[in-house]
Structures are given as structure tokens and as C-alpha cells.
C-alpha positions in Angstrom: 79.5 78.4 202.3 78.9 80.8 199.5 82.4 82.1 199.7 83.8 78.6 199.5 81.7 77.8 196.4 83.0 80.9 194.6 86.5 80.1 195.5 86.1 76.5 194.2 84.6 77.8 190.9 87.5 80.2 190.5 90.0 77.4 191.2 88.4 75.2 188.7 88.4 77.9 186.0 92.0 78.6 186.6 92.9 74.9 186.3 90.9 74.7 183.1 92.7 77.7 181.6 96.1 76.3 182.5 95.1 72.9 181.0 93.8 74.5 177.8 97.3 76.1 177.2 98.7 72.7 176.5 95.5 71.3 174.8 95.6 69.9 171.3 93.1 71.7 169.0 92.3 69.7 165.8 91.2 71.5 162.6 87.7 70.9 161.2 87.5 68.0 158.8 88.6 69.1 155.3 90.2 72.3 156.6 93.5 73.3 155.0 96.2 73.9 157.6 99.7 75.2 157.5 102.5 73.7 159.5 103.5 75.6 162.7 107.1 75.8 163.8 108.8 77.3 166.8 111.8 78.4 164.6 110.5 79.9 161.4 112.9 80.2 158.4 112.8 82.4 155.3 111.0 79.5 153.6 108.1 79.9 156.2 107.6 83.6 155.4 104.3 84.7 154.1 104.2 86.9 151.0 101.6 89.6 151.5 99.7 90.2 148.3 100.0 93.8 147.0 96.3 94.2 146.5 93.5 96.2 148.0 89.8 95.1 148.0 87.5 98.0 147.0 83.8 98.2 146.6 81.9 101.2 145.3 78.7 102.5 143.8 78.5 104.4 140.5 75.7 106.9 140.2 74.7 109.6 137.7 74.7 113.3 138.6 71.2 112.9 140.2 72.4 110.1 142.5 70.7 107.3 140.6 72.6 104.1 140.0 74.1 103.8 136.5 72.6 101.1 134.2 73.7 97.5 134.6 76.7 96.9 132.3 80.4 96.5 132.3 82.4 99.8 132.7 86.1 100.5 132.1 87.3 101.9 135.4 90.8 103.4 135.9 92.0 103.5 139.5 95.0 105.6 140.6 96.8 105.9 143.9 98.4 109.2 145.1 100.3 110.3 148.1 98.4 113.5 148.4 94.7 114.6 148.5 94.9 116.7 145.4 97.4 117.5 142.6 100.6 115.5 142.3 101.3 112.5 140.1 99.8 109.0 140.7 102.4 106.5 141.8 100.2 103.6 140.7 97.3 103.0 138.2 95.3 100.2 136.9 92.4 99.9 134.4 89.8 97.1 134.7 86.6 96.3 132.9 84.2 95.9 135.8 80.7 94.5 135.9 78.3 96.9 137.6 74.8 95.9 138.9 72.4 98.4 140.5 75.4 100.7 140.5 77.5 98.4 142.7 80.9 97.0 141.9 83.7 95.2 143.6 87.4 95.0 142.5 90.7 93.8 143.7 93.1 96.7 143.0 96.6 95.4 142.2 95.3 92.2 140.6 96.4 93.5 137.1 99.3 95.8 138.2 100.7 95.0 141.7 100.7 98.0 144.0 104.5 98.8 144.6 104.3 100.1 148.1 102.1 101.7 150.7 103.3 105.1 151.9 104.0 105.8 155.5 102.0 108.3 157.6 98.7 107.3 156.1 99.1 109.4 152.9 97.3 107.2 150.5 94.5 108.5 148.2 92.4 106.7 145.6 90.9 108.3 142.5 88.5 106.8 139.9 88.0 107.6 136.3 85.1 106.1 134.3 86.0 105.3 130.6 87.5 108.4 128.9 85.8 110.8 131.4 87.6 113.0 133.8 89.1 111.8 137.1 86.4 112.0 139.8 86.9 114.2 142.8 87.5 114.3 145.7 90.0 111.5 146.1 89.2 108.8 148.7 91.6 108.6 151.6 92.6 104.9 152.2 93.4 103.7 155.7 94.4 100.2 156.6 94.4 97.8 159.5 97.5 95.6 159.9 97.1 92.5 161.9 100.1 90.3 162.6 99.5 87.0 164.3 102.0 84.5 165.5 101.9 81.9 168.3 100.0 83.2 171.3 100.7 86.9 170.7 98.7 89.2 168.4 99.6 92.7 167.4 97.0 95.1 165.9 97.8 98.4 164.2 95.2 100.6 162.7 96.0 103.1 160.1 95.4 106.8 160.5 
């Protein structure tokens, strides 16, 4: 009897999963949706913004948060951990509260490319000061989603 009950439950679950494959899922009221097509064209392509979200904390030499204010921050991207020439830079005036800040890098000057092999390093300069060291290695996670398949790739 117990075996028959388990078999019945498994059969029902399989039937529900098969039925769900053809189910119609409606978006939440007020949600913005994009049309889905089985044969995408170039007009359907998504343009990936060349930006990078970055959050940081500015502290003094003793590790205390800097005073609340707006600071001129210059960000640079390099393909190596030290030395070399930056392939991208951008200066933003950024509000800082309790030492914390958040920026969208590339919002002023689009980032031209992301190098292969995970060789991406970020530097920061505050005002007219020297570039801070060490540079921060940037890794990324690429997620491509389409139809029922999903591909995940994590940077180095």
C-alpha cells in the first residue's frame, strides 16, 4: 500500500511537471515585459551597457571613515596588477557618507572592452592625490538566459 501511494505521488508530480511546461505564466500587474520570439532578429538583440557597478569605503590612514562630503574620484582600468598604462579612466564627483560611496563606472566614459583571461584591475585616485595601491582585481559573472536554457560563466 505504501509503495502504491509513493508511486501515485511520483506519477502525479511528473504529470504536473509535464503540464507546467506548456503552462501560461502571466506577469504581475503593472510589470514591464518584453516580447518573446522563437526566431530572434538583430532588432531583438540586447545591448549590454558598458558599465560596472562599484561600491567602496574611503578611510584615512588610521582606518577611520573620511568626513561626509563630495569627493572627486578618478577610476582607472588596467590589464595588469601594477605598472602599465590605463586603457580606461573616468572622473566623477561622488557623495560620500560615513566613508561609503557607490558609483556606476562607465556612466561618463563608456568602458571600451573587458580583457580576456580575467586581467582587469581597478585603481582609485582621490582628488589630486596619488593613485592608491594595490589595484583591485575585477572578476565578473556572465549570465546568458534564453528560452528554457541558462548558461552561467564565472570570471577568474
